[in-house]
C-alpha positions in Angstrom: 33.2 19.1 7.4 33.7 18.0 11.0 30.1 18.0 12.2 26.6 18.5 10.7 24.4 19.2 13.7 20.7 18.7 13.8 19.0 22.0 14.7 15.3 21.4 14.4 12.9 18.5 13.7 9.3 18.7 12.5 7.0 15.7 12.8 3.7 15.9 10.8 1.0 13.2 11.0 -1.0 12.9 7.7 -3.8 10.9 6.3 -4.7 10.0 2.7 -7.5 8.0 1.0 -7.1 4.2 1.0 -9.2 1.7 -1.0 -11.1 -1.2 0.7 -8.4 -3.8 0.3 -9.1 -7.1 2.0 -6.6 -9.2 3.9 -6.4 -11.8 6.6 -7.0 -9.2 9.3 -10.1 -7.5 7.7 -10.1 -4.6 5.4 -8.3 -1.3 4.9 -10.1 1.7 6.4 -11.0 4.7 4.2 -7.9 6.6 5.5 -4.3 5.4 5.7 -2.0 7.1 8.2 1.6 8.1 7.9 4.1 10.4 9.7 6.5 12.7 7.8 9.7 13.7 9.5 11.8 16.7 8.5 15.3 17.0 10.0 16.8 20.5 9.7 20.6 20.6 10.0 23.5 23.1 9.7 23.6 25.1 6.5 19.9 25.0 6.0 20.0 21.3 4.9 16.8 19.3 5.3 16.4 15.6 5.3 13.1 13.7 4.9 11.8 10.5 6.5 8.4 8.7 6.4 6.9 6.2 8.9 3.7 4.8 10.4 1.0 7.2 11.6 -0.6 5.2 14.4 -1.1 7.2 17.6 1.1 5.2 19.9 4.0 5.2 17.3 3.5 9.0 16.7 4.0 9.6 20.5 7.3 7.7 20.4 8.5 9.5 17.2 7.8 12.9 18.8 9.6 11.9 22.0 12.6 10.7 20.0 12.7 13.9 17.9 13.2 16.0 21.0 16.3 14.0 21.9 18.0 14.4 18.6 18.6 18.1 18.7 22.4 18.6 18.5 23.0 15.2 17.0 25.7 15.0 14.3 23.7 13.8 11.3 26.7 11.7 10.3 26.7 9.8 13.6 23.9 7.2 13.1 25.1 5.1 16.0 24.6 8.0 18.3 21.2 8.5 16.7 20.1 5.0 17.7 21.5 5.4 21.3 19.7 8.7 21.7 16.4 7.2 20.5 16.8 4.2 22.8 17.4 6.5 25.8 14.5 8.7 24.9 11.7 6.1 24.4 12.9 3.5 26.9 12.0 -0.2 26.7 8.6 -0.2 24.9 6.9 -3.2 23.2 4.3 -1.4 21.0 2.2 -4.0 19.1 0.0 -3.1 16.1 -3.6 -4.0 15.7 -3.3 -5.5 12.2 -0.5 -7.9 13.1 0.5 -8.3 9.5 4.2 -7.8 10.1 4.8 -10.4 12.7 5.2 -10.3 16.5 6.1 -7.1 18.3 9.0 -6.6 20.7 10.9 -3.8 22.3 13.8 -4.2 19.8 11.3 -4.0 16.9 9.7 -0.9 18.4 13.1 0.8 18.7 13.9 -0.1 15.1 10.5 1.4 14.0 11.3 4.7 15.7 14.9 4.9 14.6 14.1 4.3 10.9 12.6 7.6 9.7 15.3 9.6 11.5 18.0 7.4 10.0 16.6 7.9 6.5 16.3 11.6 7.1 19.9 11.9 8.3 21.1 9.9 5.2 19.1 12.4 3.1 20.9 15.3 4.9 24.3 13.5 4.4 23.5 13.2 0.7 22.7 16.9 0.4 25.9 17.8 2.3 28.1 15.6 0.1 26.1 16.1 -3.1 25.7 12.4 -3.5 22.6 10.2 -3.7 21.7 8.0 -0.7 22.5 4.9 -2.8 26.1 6.1 -2.9 26.2 6.3 0.9 25.0 2.7 1.1 27.9 1.4 -0.9 27.0 2.6 -4.4 24.4 1.5 -7.0 24.7 -1.8 -8.7 21.5 -1.2 -10.7 20.1 1.9 -12.2 16.5 0.8 -12.0 14.8 -1.1 -9.2 12.0 -3.6 -10.2 8.7 -3.8 -8.4 5.8 -6.3 -8.5 2.1 -5.8 -9.2 0.5 -6.1 -5.8 -3.0 -7.5 -6.2 -5.8 -7.5 -3.5 -9.2 -8.8 -3.2 -11.3 -5.7 -2.7 -14.7 -4.2 -2.7 -15.7 -1.7 -5.4 -15.9 1.0 -2.7 -16.1 1.7 0.9 -19.7 1.4 2.2 -21.6 4.5 1.2 -18.9 5.8 -1.2 -18.6 5.9 -4.9 -16.6 3.1 -6.6 -12.9 3.8 -6.8 -10.9 3.6 -10.1 -9.9 -0.1 -9.5 -13.4 -1.5 -9.0 -14.4 -4.8 -7.4 -12.2 -7.9 -7.3 -13.8 -10.7 -5.3 -13.1 -13.7 -7.6 -10.5 -15.0 -10.0 -12.0 -13.0 -12.9 -11.8 -9.8 -10.9 -8.2 -10.5 -9.9 -7.2 -11.0 -13.5 -9.0 -7.9 -14.5 -7.2 -6.0 -11.8 -3.8 -7.4 -12.9 -4.4 -6.4 -16.5 -5.1 -2.8 -15.4 -2.1 -2.6 -13.2 0.3 -4.2 -15.7 -1.1 -2.1 -18.6 -0.5 1.1 -16.5 2.8 0.3 -14.8 4.4 -2.5 -16.8 5.1 -4.8 -13.9 6.9 -8.0 -14.8 5.8 -10.1 -11.8 2.6 -10.4 -9.8 1.8 -10.9 -6.1 -1.7 -11.7 -4.7 -2.6 -10.9 -1.2 -4.5 -14.0 0.0 -5.9 -15.2 3.3 -9.3 -13.8 2.5 -11.2 -16.6 0.9 -11.0 -20.4 1.1 -7.6 -21.6 -0.2 -9.2 -23.3 -3.2 -10.6 -20.0 -4.4 -7.2 -18.4 -4.1 -5.5 -21.3 -5.9 -8.1 -20.7 -8.7 -7.1 -17.1 -8.9 -3.4 -18.1 -9.2 -4.3 -20.6 -11.9 -6.2 -17.9 -13.8 -3.3 -15.4 -13.5 -1.0 -18.1 -14.9 -3.2 -18.6 -17.8 -3.6 -14.8 -18.4 0.1 -14.0 -17.8 2.2 -17.1 -18.7 5.5 -15.4 -18.4 5.0 -13.4 -15.2 6.4 -14.9 -11.9 3.6 -15.2 -9.4 3.5 -15.0 -5.6 0.8 -15.7 -3.0 0.7 -14.2 0.5 -2.1 -15.3 2.9 -0.5 -13.7 6.0 -0.3 -17.0 8.0 -4.0 -17.7 7.5 -3.4 -21.5 7.0 -2.3 -24.4 9.1 0.9 -26.2 8.1 -1.2 -29.0 6.7 -3.3 -26.6 4.5 -0.1 -24.8 3.5 1.5 -28.1 2.4 -1.6 -28.9 0.3 -1.6 -25.4 -1.3 2.1 -25.7 -2.0 1.6 -29.1 -3.7 -1.3 -27.7 -5.8 0.7 -24.7 -6.9 3.8 -26.5 -7.9 5.1 -24.9 -11.0 2.9 -21.9 -10.6 4.5 -19.8 -7.8 7.8 -18.0 -7.7 7.5 -18.2 -3.9 4.8 -18.7 -1.3 4.9 -16.0 1.3 4.0 -16.6 5.0 1.5 -19.4 4.5 1.6 -20.4 8.1 2.7 -19.0 11.4 6.1 -19.2 13.1 9.6 -20.5 12.2 8.6 -24.1 13.1 5.5 -24.1 11.1 7.2 -22.6 8.1 10.0 -25.2 8.3 7.4 -28.0 8.3 5.9 -26.6 5.1 9.3 -25.9 3.5 10.4 -29.5 3.8 8.0 -30.6 1.2 7.3 -27.4 -0.8 8.7 -27.2 -4.3 8.9 -23.4 -4.2 10.8 -21.2 -1.7 8.9 -19.9 1.3 9.2 -16.1 1.8 8.5 -14.1 4.9 8.0 -10.7 6.4 6.3 -12.1 9.5 8.6 -14.7 11.1 12.0 -13.3 10.3 11.5 -9.7 11.5 14.7 -9.0 13.5 18.3 -10.1 13.5 17.6 -12.5 16.4 15.3 -14.6 14.1 17.9 -15.3 11.5 20.0 -18.0 13.1 16.9 -20.2 14.0 15.4 -19.7 10.6 18.6 -20.9 9.0 18.9 -23.8 11.4 15.3 -24.9 10.7 15.4 -24.2 7.0 12.2 -22.1 7.4 12.5 -19.6 4.6 14.2 -19.1 1.3 13.3 -15.4 0.8 13.2 -12.6 3.3 11.2 -9.5 2.6 13.1 -6.7 4.2 11.3 -3.5 5.3 13.4 -0.6 6.4 10.5 0.8 8.4 10.8 -1.9 11.0 14.3 -3.3 10.5 15.8 0.0 11.7 16.5 1.9 8.5 18.4 1.5 5.3 21.8 0.5 6.7 20.2 -2.2 8.9 18.3 -3.5 5.8 21.5 -3.6 3.8 23.1 -5.6 6.7 20.2 -8.0 6.6 20.7 -8.5 2.9 24.4 -9.2 3.4 23.5 -11.9 6.0 21.0 -13.4 3.7 23.6 -13.5 0.9 25.9 -15.5 3.3 23.3 -18.2 3.6 21.9 -18.2 0.1 18.6 -16.6 1.1 16.9 -14.4 -1.5 15.9 -10.8 -0.7 12.9 -8.7 -1.7 11.2 -5.7 0.0 7.9 -5.6 1.8 5.6 -2.5 1.7 2.5 -1.2 3.3 0.5 1.9 2.4 3.3 4.4 1.7 4.0 7.6 -0.1 6.9 8.9 -2.2 9.5 9.4 0.6 9.3 5.7 1.5 9.3 4.7 -2.2 12.5 6.8 -2.8 14.2 5.2 0.2 13.2 1.7 -1.1 14.6 2.6 -4.5 18.0 3.7 -3.1 18.2 0.6 -0.9 17.3 -1.6 -3.8 19.9 0.1 -6.0 22.7 -0.7 -3.5 21.7 -4.3 -2.5 23.5 -6.7 -4.8 21.3 -9.7 -3.9 17.9 -8.1 -4.4 16.9 -11.2 -6.4 13.1 -10.6 -6.4 11.1 -7.6 -7.4 9.9 -5.5 -4.4 6.4 -4.9 -3.2 4.8 -1.5 -3.5 1.4 -0.1 -2.6 2.0 3.0 -4.8 -0.7 2.1 -7.4 -3.3 1.9 -4.5 -2.6 5.5 -3.4 -4.2 6.7 -6.7 -1.8 9.6 -7.2 -1.8 10.9 -3.6 1.7 11.9 -2.5 3.7 14.4 -0.4 6.6 14.8 -2.8 6.7 17.5 -5.5 7.7 15.2 -8.3 6.5 11.6 -7.9 8.8 8.7 -8.9 7.3 6.9 -11.9 7.2 3.3 -12.9 8.4 2.4 -16.4 8.3 -1.3 -17.4 7.6 -2.1 -13.7 10.7 -0.5 -12.3 11.7 2.9 -10.9 14.9 4.8 -11.9 17.2 5.5 -9.1 17.2 9.3 -8.4 20.5 10.9 -9.4 20.1 14.1 -7.3 21.6 14.5 -3.8 20.1 12.6 -0.9 16.8 10.8 -1.6 16.3 12.9 -4.7 12.8 14.0 -3.7 11.4 17.2 -2.1 8.2 17.9 -0.1 5.1 19.3 -1.7 4.2 21.5 1.2 0.7 22.2 0.0 0.0 18.5 -0.2 1.5 18.0 3.2 -0.7 20.7 4.7 -3.8 19.1 3.0 -3.0 15.7 4.3 -2.3 17.0 7.8 -5.7 18.6 7.7 -7.2 15.3 6.6 -5.5 13.6 9.5 -7.1 16.1 11.9 -10.6 15.6 10.6 -10.7 12.0 9.5 -11.2 10.5 13.0 -8.8 7.6 12.4 -5.8 7.5 14.8 -4.5 3.9 14.3 -4.8 1.3 11.7 -7.5 -1.3 12.7 -8.5 -3.5 9.8 -10.4 -5.9 12.0 -12.3 -3.2 13.8 -13.3 -1.6 10.6 -14.5 -4.9 9.1 -16.6 -5.6 12.3 -18.2 -2.2 11.9 -19.5 -3.4 8.6 -20.0 -7.1 9.4 -20.5 -7.6 13.1 -20.2 -11.3 12.7 -16.7 -11.1 11.3 -14.3 -13.3 13.3 -10.6 -12.9 13.0 -8.8 -16.2 13.2 -5.3 -17.4 12.7 -5.2 -19.9 11.2 -8.5 -19.6 9.5 -8.1 -22.7 7.3 
């Protein structure tokens, strides 16, 4: 097979229900947005990708799609070059700001990613090999994930309570953890913080430790604290946390905290591109990097990041946001092929309450997902679900994620601050 040309690309924005999950930027809106990419290549082969659904990003994805007709699906370097030429130099920030600063390079990586994943899916179908094999081969058959806990309201204003109920204190967080671990078998726990005073969130960690004495625990306040507050929290959670994620802003602030913290500091907000790695190592800012193929430029770039981290003895996990089954499958294949995935990955899958665009959803057993053995990503579209979710996108009225704006529509006095404490 000399070439495998891309013949047609379909880009479909979708929306699906999202619970009222609280974070340092506000609260999740009733609808989460994603974009599904279908790459059709020679021989009737189809590859799938999934990415963000915000309007500005969608425009760039659609622009890039038009430039990829005739691309050899095996030439991923040409893919990146074509996307760069198609979208130009664009610095497209997001409103929520929970994945670090924006840049033109990061914007390019965000647009490249779904097409790279889809082309790898095509390659897998053409060669009859799983994507994990194309990334170097699996070194594990199951990829572990962590219970991802959130402070949350029982329901969006005016709606019926969702299946997870309210969690606004330590008792509610422990109850949420029990439900999630009973259902999915997760072996580690992460709490999204930055919502309440640090003392309340420390109390929640202490309650989780009492309830789950063997589970590694993590806390992520999304840079809601000053370095001084971060140092205090690190001291009070000595012996409790597997790692403390993004307690404060920037490589310098993280380094200041890391010098006295007993646990590693993790990040998906200050090491967000290859240009950040050297300074992070020089300063000693972080001990764990949470890769995210959606904004690192795809699966190959994420594997490259993991290799660099291995060189410097930095641990690796994976970050997630509200995602569906195509993204989960991509994460599982990546996790299968990354030798130094030393921490269970994040996932929002439990929060999607069964919503998905794939025909057969990947399942969690004992907190992990089996690596699909079929060709490519090992998942196929549920076209009826895709059509329903596209219709929901057209009618829901949400065109970009805006946690702060939604919170202010409910509480006009809400003030977004970083740091807050």
